[in-house]
TIPABA-660436 format. One line per field, with one value per residue (C-alpha): z, x negated, y; residue number from 1. Coordinates in nm, 2 decimals, always signed. Layout:
! residues N
z <- [Z | ...]
x <- [X | ...]
y <- [Y | ...]
num <- [NUM | ...]
***
This chain:
! residues 103
z <- [-0.37 | -0.43 | -0.22 | +0.09 | +0.08 | +0.20 | +0.03 | +0.14 | -0.01 | +0.34 | +0.40 | +0.78 | +0.89 | +0.67 | +0.80 | +1.16 | +1.11 | +0.97 | +1.27 | +1.51 | +1.35 | +1.43 | +1.79 | +1.76 | +1.99 | +2.00 | +1.70 | +1.68 | +1.36 | +1.23 | +0.91 | +0.75 | +0.71 | +0.47 | +0.70 | +1.00 | +0.80 | +0.71 | +1.07 | +1.21 | +0.95 | +1.06 | +1.42 | +1.48 | +1.70 | +2.07 | +2.18 | +2.02 | +2.12 | +1.98 | +2.02 | +1.98 | +1.88 | +1.87 | +1.49 | +1.27 | +0.93 | +0.68 | +0.32 | +0.09 | +0.00 | +0.36 | +0.53 | +0.80 | +1.08 | +0.89 | +0.52 | +0.27 | +0.31 | +0.69 | +0.91 | +0.95 | +1.31 | +1.41 | +1.30 | +1.41 | +1.66 | +2.00 | +2.23 | +2.60 | +2.76 | +2.95 | +3.01 | +2.92 | +2.97 | +2.89 | +2.80 | +2.72 | +2.46 | +2.34 | +2.47 | +2.47 | +2.47 | +2.54 | +2.42 | +2.42 | +2.12 | +2.14 | +1.83 | +1.79 | +1.78 | +1.43 | +1.34]
x <- [+2.03 | +2.00 | +2.31 | +2.13 | +1.85 | +1.82 | +1.62 | +1.29 | +1.38 | +1.39 | +1.72 | +1.67 | +1.87 | +2.16 | +2.15 | +2.14 | +2.43 | +2.64 | +2.56 | +2.63 | +2.97 | +3.05 | +2.94 | +2.61 | +2.36 | +2.07 | +1.91 | +1.63 | +1.43 | +1.23 | +1.04 | +0.70 | +0.47 | +0.70 | +1.00 | +0.79 | +0.66 | +1.01 | +1.13 | +0.81 | +0.83 | +1.20 | +1.08 | +1.35 | +1.15 | +1.16 | +1.00 | +0.78 | +0.71 | +0.37 | +0.18 | -0.20 | -0.33 | -0.69 | -0.70 | -0.86 | -0.72 | -0.81 | -0.82 | -0.63 | -0.36 | -0.30 | +0.01 | -0.03 | +0.18 | +0.23 | +0.18 | +0.22 | +0.05 | +0.02 | -0.02 | -0.29 | -0.43 | -0.25 | +0.09 | +0.04 | +0.28 | +0.12 | +0.20 | +0.23 | +0.20 | +0.52 | +0.41 | +0.12 | +0.14 | -0.14 | -0.01 | -0.31 | -0.51 | -0.22 | -0.14 | +0.22 | +0.26 | +0.58 | +0.51 | +0.70 | +0.64 | +0.58 | +0.59 | +0.40 | +0.59 | +0.65 | +0.43]
y <- [+0.23 | +0.60 | +0.67 | +0.55 | +0.80 | +1.16 | +1.43 | +1.27 | +0.93 | +0.77 | +0.58 | +0.54 | +0.84 | +0.74 | +0.38 | +0.49 | +0.73 | +0.45 | +0.23 | +0.52 | +0.57 | +0.20 | +0.25 | +0.08 | +0.26 | +0.01 | -0.16 | -0.41 | -0.37 | -0.66 | -0.60 | -0.57 | -0.27 | -0.08 | -0.10 | +0.00 | +0.29 | +0.42 | +0.40 | +0.57 | +0.84 | +0.90 | +0.90 | +0.64 | +0.39 | +0.45 | +0.13 | -0.14 | -0.49 | -0.59 | -0.92 | -0.92 | -1.26 | -1.38 | -1.38 | -1.11 | -1.07 | -0.80 | -0.70 | -0.47 | -0.72 | -0.85 | -0.73 | -0.47 | -0.33 | +0.00 | +0.03 | +0.31 | +0.65 | +0.62 | +0.93 | +1.19 | +1.18 | +1.50 | +1.35 | +0.99 | +0.85 | +0.78 | +0.49 | +0.45 | +0.11 | +0.02 | -0.34 | -0.57 | -0.94 | -1.20 | -1.54 | -1.76 | -1.58 | -1.36 | -1.01 | -0.91 | -0.53 | -0.33 | +0.02 | +0.35 | +0.58 | +0.95 | +1.17 | +1.49 | +1.81 | +1.95 | +2.24]
num <- [1 | 2 | 3 | 4 | 5 | 6 | 7 | 8 | 9 | 10 | 11 | 12 | 13 | 14 | 15 | 16 | 17 | 18 | 19 | 20 | 21 | 22 | 23 | 24 | 25 | 26 | 27 | 28 | 29 | 30 | 31 | 32 | 33 | 34 | 35 | 36 | 37 | 38 | 39 | 40 | 41 | 42 | 43 | 44 | 45 | 46 | 47 | 48 | 49 | 50 | 51 | 52 | 53 | 54 | 55 | 56 | 57 | 58 | 59 | 60 | 61 | 62 | 63 | 64 | 65 | 66 | 67 | 68 | 69 | 70 | 71 | 72 | 73 | 74 | 75 | 76 | 77 | 78 | 79 | 80 | 81 | 82 | 83 | 84 | 85 | 86 | 87 | 88 | 89 | 90 | 91 | 92 | 93 | 94 | 95 | 96 | 97 | 98 | 99 | 100 | 101 | 102 | 103]
***
């Protein structure tokens, strides 16, 4: 799908432009670590709903919230808690994302 990518190889801006042209202003993105990485790199996520469960997983082959190269600390998106709600042993977080200013 080469036609979907921009110069950086990230298709997110092209996808969002196509939705915008159809009048879609809000999009819920569900995906794995790769999809999250693409949308975060494009600074296209405004809010994130995250559930923290009492289960610790790990390992190089286990899925993660964000995969790929990740972000250096100075370029990492930051979060602000909009709402936090405990339900039993699970914590439901509604977060607003903030992106660092380009250098």
